[in-house]
N, CA, C and O atoms as a DFTB+ gen file, in Angstrom:
452 C
 N C O
     1  1     -36.991      33.205       8.145
     2  2     -36.216      33.528       6.978
     3  2     -34.793      32.964       7.103
     4  3     -34.239      32.437       6.138
     5  1     -34.214      33.081       8.295
     6  2     -32.880      32.559       8.537
     7  2     -32.838      31.045       8.389
     8  3     -31.855      30.498       7.889
     9  1     -33.898      30.364       8.820
    10  2     -33.966      28.914       8.696
    11  2     -33.970      28.491       7.231
    12  3     -33.278      27.547       6.849
    13  1     -34.741      29.182       6.425
    14  2     -34.802      28.860       4.997
    15  2     -33.446      29.109       4.342
    16  3     -32.990      28.301       3.532
    17  1     -32.809      30.205       4.682
    18  2     -31.493      30.516       4.136
    19  2     -30.464      29.465       4.566
    20  3     -29.651      29.018       3.758
    21  1     -30.505      29.082       5.823
    22  2     -29.585      28.058       6.325
    23  2     -29.787      26.726       5.624
    24  3     -28.813      26.068       5.258
    25  1     -31.035      26.317       5.432
    26  2     -31.317      25.064       4.730
    27  2     -30.861      25.123       3.276
    28  3     -30.356      24.137       2.739
    29  1     -31.037      26.263       2.649
    30  2     -30.596      26.430       1.263
    31  2     -29.085      26.282       1.151
    32  3     -28.591      25.636       0.227
    33  1     -28.357      26.871       2.077
    34  2     -26.895      26.761       2.066
    35  2     -26.474      25.312       2.294
    36  3     -25.566      24.819       1.625
    37  1     -27.120      24.633       3.223
    38  2     -26.779      23.233       3.495
    39  2     -27.073      22.344       2.293
    40  3     -26.285      21.451       1.981
    41  1     -28.181      22.572       1.622
    42  2     -28.531      21.776       0.438
    43  2     -27.519      22.036      -0.674
    44  3     -27.087      21.106      -1.355
    45  1     -27.146      23.291      -0.856
    46  2     -26.151      23.628      -1.880
    47  2     -24.810      22.970      -1.600
    48  3     -24.167      22.461      -2.518
    49  1     -24.383      22.974      -0.349
    50  2     -23.121      22.344       0.025
    51  2     -23.191      20.828      -0.183
    52  3     -22.243      20.211      -0.670
    53  1     -24.318      20.247       0.192
    54  2     -24.508      18.807       0.006
    55  2     -24.516      18.432      -1.466
    56  3     -23.964      17.401      -1.847
    57  1     -25.139      19.263      -2.296
    58  2     -25.165      18.992      -3.729
    59  2     -23.750      19.019      -4.305
    60  3     -23.404      18.195      -5.152
    61  1     -22.938      19.965      -3.845
    62  2     -21.556      20.074      -4.315
    63  2     -20.761      18.812      -3.957
    64  3     -20.000      18.305      -4.781
    65  1     -20.935      18.315      -2.749
    66  2     -20.238      17.096      -2.331
    67  2     -20.684      15.887      -3.152
    68  3     -19.856      15.067      -3.552
    69  1     -21.972      15.777      -3.401
    70  2     -22.497      14.663      -4.192
    71  2     -22.009      14.765      -5.632
    72  3     -21.676      13.752      -6.248
    73  1     -21.966      15.966      -6.164
    74  2     -21.480      16.173      -7.522
    75  2     -20.011      15.761      -7.653
    76  3     -19.638      15.110      -8.629
    77  1     -19.182      16.131      -6.687
    78  2     -17.773      15.740      -6.696
    79  2     -17.632      14.224      -6.588
    80  3     -16.808      13.626      -7.278
    81  1     -18.427      13.610      -5.732
    82  2     -18.378      12.152      -5.581
    83  2     -18.787      11.482      -6.889
    84  3     -18.167      10.498      -7.293
    85  1     -19.818      11.997      -7.558
    86  2     -20.290      11.423      -8.813
    87  2     -19.210      11.507      -9.892
    88  3     -19.027      10.558     -10.655
    89  1     -18.493      12.631      -9.965
    90  2     -17.405      12.753     -10.933
    91  2     -16.313      11.724     -10.649
    92  3     -15.781      11.114     -11.577
    93  1     -15.979      11.530      -9.389
    94  2     -14.975      10.540      -9.015
    95  2     -15.419       9.128      -9.329
    96  3     -14.625       8.319      -9.808
    97  1     -16.670       8.825      -9.067
    98  2     -17.204       7.494      -9.362
    99  2     -17.193       7.236     -10.862
   100  3     -16.806       6.153     -11.301
   101  1     -17.615       8.220     -11.652
   102  2     -17.613       8.062     -13.104
   103  2     -16.194       7.875     -13.638
   104  3     -15.969       7.087     -14.557
   105  1     -15.247       8.597     -13.063
   106  2     -13.854       8.440     -13.470
   107  2     -13.359       7.039     -13.127
   108  3     -12.664       6.414     -13.927
   109  1     -13.712       6.543     -11.939
   110  2     -13.326       5.193     -11.540
   111  2     -13.919       4.136     -12.460
   112  3     -13.241       3.171     -12.811
   113  1     -15.181       4.307     -12.856
   114  2     -15.808       3.353     -13.774
   115  2     -15.130       3.388     -15.142
   116  3     -14.948       2.350     -15.778
   117  1     -14.761       4.579     -15.585
   118  2     -14.051       4.703     -16.863
   119  2     -12.705       3.987     -16.805
   120  3     -12.335       3.266     -17.732
   121  1     -11.985       4.190     -15.716
   122  2     -10.696       3.527     -15.570
   123  2     -10.851       2.009     -15.476
   124  3     -10.026       1.269     -16.012
   125  1     -11.890       1.544     -14.806
   126  2     -12.120       0.105     -14.710
   127  2     -12.449      -0.496     -16.072
   128  3     -12.043      -1.620     -16.365
   129  1     -13.187       0.245     -16.915
   130  2     -13.501      -0.229     -18.263
   131  2     -12.224      -0.338     -19.099
   132  3     -12.041      -1.307     -19.837
   133  1     -11.352       0.649     -18.982
   134  2     -10.093       0.618     -19.725
   135  2      -9.204      -0.508     -19.192
   136  3      -8.531      -1.183     -19.970
   137  1      -9.196      -0.710     -17.901
   138  2      -8.398      -1.787     -17.301
   139  2      -8.889      -3.151     -17.793
   140  3      -8.082      -4.030     -18.094
   141  1     -10.205      -3.326     -17.876
   142  2     -10.763      -4.575     -18.403
   143  2     -10.354      -4.759     -19.867
   144  3     -10.041      -5.873     -20.287
   145  1     -10.354      -3.684     -20.634
   146  2      -9.929      -3.752     -22.030
   147  2      -8.448      -4.117     -22.128
   148  3      -8.052      -4.900     -22.992
   149  1      -7.639      -3.549     -21.242
   150  2      -6.214      -3.883     -21.233
   151  2      -6.003      -5.376     -20.960
   152  3      -5.218      -6.035     -21.643
   153  1      -6.704      -5.894     -19.966
   154  2      -6.549      -7.313     -19.626
   155  2      -7.013      -8.207     -20.771
   156  3      -6.376      -9.218     -21.064
   157  1      -8.128      -7.839     -21.425
   158  2      -8.622      -8.628     -22.552
   159  2      -7.643      -8.565     -23.725
   160  3      -7.389      -9.579     -24.376
   161  1      -7.099      -7.391     -23.993
   162  2      -6.119      -7.251     -25.069
   163  2      -4.882      -8.092     -24.780
   164  3      -4.378      -8.783     -25.665
   165  1      -4.400      -8.037     -23.557
   166  2      -3.208      -8.802     -23.189
   167  2      -3.486     -10.310     -23.215
   168  3      -2.575     -11.092     -23.485
   169  1      -4.705     -10.724     -22.945
   170  2      -5.051     -12.141     -23.037
   171  2      -4.982     -12.616     -24.484
   172  3      -4.553     -13.737     -24.755
   173  1      -5.408     -11.756     -25.419
   174  2      -5.343     -12.107     -26.834
   175  2      -3.949     -11.911     -27.427
   176  3      -3.604     -12.541     -28.427
   177  1      -3.154     -11.046     -26.818
   178  2      -1.812     -10.728     -27.319
   179  2      -0.807     -10.829     -26.173
   180  3      -0.293      -9.808     -25.715
   181  1      -0.519     -12.045     -25.702
   182  2       0.295     -12.192     -24.491
   183  2       1.734     -11.699     -24.620
   184  3       2.379     -11.427     -23.608
   185  1       2.240     -11.580     -25.819
   186  2       3.619     -11.111     -25.973
   187  2       3.699      -9.602     -26.194
   188  3       4.795      -9.055     -26.319
   189  1       2.561      -8.927     -26.244
   190  2       2.541      -7.478     -26.481
   191  2       3.049      -6.735     -25.250
   192  3       2.940      -7.217     -24.122
   193  1       3.596      -5.575     -25.489
   194  2       4.045      -4.691     -24.418
   195  2       2.970      -3.627     -24.229
   196  3       2.656      -2.903     -25.173
   197  1       2.406      -3.517     -23.044
   198  2       1.290      -2.593     -22.808
   199  2       1.693      -1.150     -23.090
   200  3       0.842      -0.331     -23.438
   201  1       2.964      -0.828     -22.948
   202  2       3.386       0.547     -23.195
   203  2       3.386       0.893     -24.681
   204  3       3.484       2.067     -25.038
   205  1       3.277      -0.105     -25.549
   206  2       3.258       0.136     -26.990
   207  2       1.853       0.035     -27.587
   208  3       1.686       0.218     -28.792
   209  1       0.850      -0.251     -26.769
   210  2      -0.516      -0.401     -27.254
   211  2      -1.095       0.985     -27.555
   212  3      -0.905       1.933     -26.792
   213  1      -1.799       1.080     -28.673
   214  2      -2.419       2.351     -29.072
   215  2      -3.917       2.329     -28.760
   216  3      -4.494       1.272     -28.506
   217  1      -4.519       3.486     -28.782
   218  2      -5.959       3.593     -28.513
   219  2      -6.784       2.790     -29.518
   220  3      -7.709       2.095     -29.099
   221  1      -6.496       2.849     -30.836
   222  2      -7.280       2.024     -31.768
   223  2      -7.158       0.520     -31.519
   224  3      -8.099      -0.229     -31.779
   225  1      -6.016       0.081     -31.023
   226  2      -5.851      -1.342     -30.710
   227  2      -6.665      -1.726     -29.484
   228  3      -7.167      -2.847     -29.403
   229  1      -6.801      -0.826     -28.540
   230  2      -7.474      -1.111     -27.277
   231  2      -8.991      -0.933     -27.364
   232  3      -9.737      -1.612     -26.659
   233  1      -9.443      -0.032     -28.217
   234  2     -10.874       0.301     -28.291
   235  2     -11.797      -0.884     -28.529
   236  3     -12.859      -0.937     -27.908
   237  1     -11.452      -1.846     -29.399
   238  2     -12.368      -2.983     -29.603
   239  2     -12.560      -3.851     -28.355
   240  3     -13.515      -4.624     -28.280
   241  1     -11.683      -3.732     -27.404
   242  2     -11.755      -4.555     -26.192
   243  2     -12.529      -3.883     -25.059
   244  3     -12.700      -4.468     -23.990
   245  1     -12.994      -2.659     -25.290
   246  2     -13.777      -1.967     -24.264
   247  2     -15.099      -2.694     -24.054
   248  3     -15.568      -3.382     -24.961
   249  1     -15.706      -2.560     -22.889
   250  2     -16.987      -3.228     -22.634
   251  2     -18.061      -2.799     -23.633
   252  3     -17.948      -1.753     -24.273
   253  1     -19.078      -3.603     -23.752
   254  2     -20.174      -3.325     -24.684
   255  2     -20.777      -1.948     -24.408
   256  3     -21.046      -1.597     -23.259
   257  1     -20.980      -1.191     -25.449
   258  2     -21.532       0.153     -25.322
   259  2     -20.481       1.247     -25.335
   260  3     -20.812       2.424     -25.473
   261  1     -19.225       0.874     -25.195
   262  2     -18.131       1.841     -25.237
   263  2     -17.498       1.754     -26.619
   264  3     -17.014       0.690     -27.005
   265  1     -17.492       2.842     -27.364
   266  2     -16.924       2.808     -28.711
   267  2     -15.540       3.434     -28.780
   268  3     -14.805       3.216     -29.743
   269  1     -15.182       4.205     -27.771
   270  2     -13.877       4.865     -27.748
   271  2     -13.429       5.007     -26.300
   272  3     -14.219       4.856     -25.368
   273  1     -12.148       5.299     -26.134
   274  2     -11.636       5.525     -24.786
   275  2     -12.368       6.706     -24.153
   276  3     -12.656       7.688     -24.837
   277  1     -12.668       6.627     -22.874
   278  2     -13.465       7.675     -22.235
   279  2     -12.704       8.990     -22.080
   280  3     -11.475       9.020     -22.020
   281  1     -13.465      10.059     -22.017
   282  2     -12.932      11.383     -21.708
   283  2     -13.379      11.689     -20.284
   284  3     -14.571      11.651     -19.978
   285  1     -12.431      11.990     -19.428
   286  2     -12.721      12.209     -18.005
   287  2     -12.445      13.667     -17.659
   288  3     -11.445      14.251     -18.075
   289  1     -13.369      14.235     -16.879
   290  2     -13.263      15.633     -16.453
   291  2     -12.979      15.675     -14.965
   292  3     -13.605      14.951     -14.190
   293  1     -12.036      16.520     -14.559
   294  2     -11.670      16.651     -13.153
   295  2     -12.665      17.484     -12.365
   296  3     -13.659      17.959     -12.913
   297  1     -12.400      17.659     -11.096
   298  2     -13.302      18.396     -10.210
   299  2     -13.478      19.854     -10.608
   300  3     -14.536      20.438     -10.373
   301  1     -12.459      20.439     -11.202
   302  2     -12.530      21.846     -11.604
   303  2     -12.959      22.013     -13.054
   304  3     -12.936      23.126     -13.579
   305  1     -13.349      20.929     -13.705
   306  2     -13.795      20.992     -15.085
   307  2     -12.701      20.791     -16.108
   308  3     -12.959      20.865     -17.309
   309  1     -11.482      20.537     -15.657
   310  2     -10.381      20.319     -16.586
   311  2     -10.474      18.921     -17.188
   312  3     -10.868      17.970     -16.512
   313  1     -10.111      18.804     -18.452
   314  2     -10.097      17.501     -19.118
   315  2      -8.799      16.801     -18.755
   316  3      -7.711      17.347     -18.936
   317  1      -8.927      15.587     -18.241
   318  2      -7.770      14.814     -17.794
   319  2      -7.294      13.879     -18.894
   320  3      -8.082      13.411     -19.715
   321  1      -6.000      13.618     -18.898
   322  2      -5.427      12.658     -19.843
   323  2      -5.544      11.261     -19.255
   324  3      -5.418      11.069     -18.046
   325  1      -5.782      10.301     -20.118
   326  2      -5.879       8.909     -19.701
   327  2      -4.598       8.204     -20.125
   328  3      -4.320       8.074     -21.317
   329  1      -3.821       7.750     -19.149
   330  2      -2.600       7.016     -19.458
   331  2      -2.935       5.532     -19.450
   332  3      -2.977       4.897     -18.396
   333  1      -3.175       4.983     -20.649
   334  2      -3.526       3.571     -20.775
   335  2      -2.314       2.728     -21.143
   336  3      -2.450       1.542     -21.443
   337  1      -1.117       3.339     -21.121
   338  2       0.096       2.582     -21.442
   339  2       0.739       1.977     -20.194
   340  3       1.836       1.424     -20.260
   341  1       0.050       2.087     -19.062
   342  2       0.460       1.429     -17.824
   343  2      -0.724       0.633     -17.308
   344  3      -1.878       0.975     -17.567
   345  1      -0.426      -0.437     -16.573
   346  2      -1.503      -1.241     -15.978
   347  2      -1.392      -1.169     -14.470
   348  3      -0.322      -1.454     -13.932
   349  1      -2.431      -0.808     -13.775
   350  2      -3.706      -0.305     -14.252
   351  2      -3.563       1.112     -14.792
   352  3      -2.594       1.805     -14.482
   353  1      -4.541       1.546     -15.610
   354  2      -4.466       2.884     -16.182
   355  2      -4.647       3.952     -15.101
   356  3      -5.239       3.698     -14.052
   357  1      -4.130       5.140     -15.374
   358  2      -4.246       6.255     -14.430
   359  2      -4.664       7.513     -15.178
   360  3      -4.499       7.625     -16.393
   361  1      -5.208       8.450     -14.422
   362  2      -5.552       9.760     -14.967
   363  2      -4.423      10.728     -14.668
   364  3      -3.814      10.688     -13.599
   365  1      -4.158      11.591     -15.622
   366  2      -3.094      12.570     -15.465
   367  2      -3.649      13.970     -15.666
   368  3      -4.478      14.207     -16.545
   369  1      -3.183      14.885     -14.846
   370  2      -3.445      16.304     -15.032
   371  2      -2.097      16.915     -15.377
   372  3      -1.289      17.206     -14.495
   373  1      -1.865      17.106     -16.659
   374  2      -0.526      17.471     -17.109
   375  2       0.336      16.229     -17.050
   376  3       0.043      15.235     -17.715
   377  1       1.389      16.274     -16.265
   378  2       2.243      15.096     -16.108
   379  2       2.086      14.445     -14.739
   380  3       2.755      13.455     -14.441
   381  1       1.196      15.001     -13.896
   382  2       0.996      14.478     -12.543
   383  2      -0.229      13.577     -12.479
   384  3      -1.242      13.842     -13.126
   385  1      -0.124      12.511     -11.693
   386  2      -1.264      11.620     -11.477
   387  2      -2.371      12.386     -10.771
   388  3      -2.109      13.156      -9.848
   389  1      -3.611      12.173     -11.207
   390  2      -4.754      12.901     -10.661
   391  2      -5.605      11.949      -9.826
   392  3      -6.184      11.003     -10.361
   393  1      -5.682      12.190      -8.535
   394  2      -6.548      11.434      -7.639
   395  2      -6.807      12.288      -6.402
   396  3      -6.089      12.170      -5.410
   397  1      -7.833      13.154      -6.449
   398  2      -8.101      14.024      -5.305
   399  2      -8.820      13.343      -4.144
   400  3      -9.112      13.994      -3.140
   401  1      -9.113      12.040      -4.259
   402  2      -9.805      11.358      -3.168
   403  2      -8.835      11.066      -2.028
   404  3      -7.621      11.200      -2.174
   405  1      -9.388      10.671      -0.907
   406  2      -8.593      10.451       0.299
   407  2      -7.672       9.236       0.180
   408  3      -6.598       9.217       0.781
   409  1      -8.078       8.226      -0.585
   410  2      -7.295       7.004      -0.716
   411  2      -6.954       6.768      -2.181
   412  3      -7.646       7.257      -3.074
   413  1      -5.899       6.027      -2.421
   414  2      -5.491       5.754      -3.799
   415  2      -6.059       4.449      -4.344
   416  3      -5.724       4.062      -5.463
   417  1      -6.896       3.771      -3.595
   418  2      -7.506       2.520      -4.065
   419  2      -8.951       2.412      -3.590
   420  3      -9.361       1.378      -3.064
   421  1      -9.726       3.492      -3.777
   422  2     -11.105       3.519      -3.276
   423  2     -12.158       3.550      -4.379
   424  3     -13.330       3.800      -4.101
   425  1     -11.752       3.295      -5.646
   426  2     -12.645       3.330      -6.808
   427  2     -13.111       4.732      -7.167
   428  3     -13.975       4.879      -8.032
   429  1     -12.575       5.757      -6.539
   430  2     -12.826       7.143      -6.929
   431  2     -11.540       7.669      -7.534
   432  3     -10.530       7.794      -6.842
   433  1     -11.572       7.973      -8.807
   434  2     -10.417       8.479      -9.541
   435  2      -9.331       7.417      -9.733
   436  3      -8.212       7.751     -10.121
   437  1      -9.640       6.147      -9.468
   438  2      -8.678       5.068      -9.654
   439  2      -9.444       3.765      -9.894
   440  3     -10.674       3.749      -9.835
   441  1      -8.724       2.678     -10.164
   442  2      -9.385       1.397     -10.459
   443  2      -9.733       0.623      -9.204
   444  3     -10.389      -0.415      -9.286
   445  1      -9.313       1.099      -8.054
   446  2      -9.645       0.403      -6.809
   447  2      -8.700      -0.744      -6.544
   448  3      -7.608      -0.812      -7.108
   449  1      -9.130      -1.647      -5.679
   450  2      -8.280      -2.792      -5.295
   451  2      -8.760      -4.050      -5.943
   452  3      -8.172      -5.113      -5.738
């Protein structure tokens, strides 16, 4: 009985870690899609200032299958803000940058290197 209980706890803990990693990976992919849209927009509008670009201006440049800027959820279920007025884009929780991963350029919660 103890063995079954121990295995159940280990599986639950492992699932939690995988779930957190999946949220970070999805956030990184969302940021990479927005970053690609920013670069494409700037290629078509080289004199534009990225800080003045609006979501409707950027949306047509998102990769195929993306119709609007992504909505990203943090580890605790909070909805994060997407700051697309800087390159590369970042996620914000309130006014603070959100990246709970160990590194700031690992493709989890950021655009990577």
